[in-house]
C-alpha positions, 0 to 999 in steps of 0.5 A: 537532480541532486540526493536531497531533492530526491528523498524530499521527493520520496519521503515526504509523502508518507501517509497514513491510513484507517478504514471508515469503520476503524477496523483495518489500519495502513500506511505507505509512501511513494516511491520509485520502481522502474522509473515510475512512481508507486505507492509502497505499502509499509503496514497494512493490518486487520483487526478482526482477521479470518471475516473475508474482508481483507481484499475489501479494505485494501481496495478502500486504503489503495484508493484513498492513496491513489486519491492523494496522489495518481499513479496509475501503477500497482502498489508494492508490498514492502515486508509482509509476516509469513502469516500473511503471505497467502493474502498478498499472493492473492491480491497480486493474483487479483491485480491489486499489487506486487509483491 
């Protein structure tokens, strides 16, 4: 496979998402990790934090991504803010993402 085809496959599948209530947003792209396709979460944010809804919104986001292209692999988390590290570690412990 040549490099142009790899770049086309990997970067054409970029997805932006907004929750049904408009309170959470995210974007992700497909990437290969250990030879398998995974969704890479580039951004994920919630308007009103501290209400315990982060996991619910993340699950909704992941379901949306998997409905577009089923990878059957955990999503990867890219760069995260220092304030969000504990959230992502909890989500990894729940088996939703790889940090």
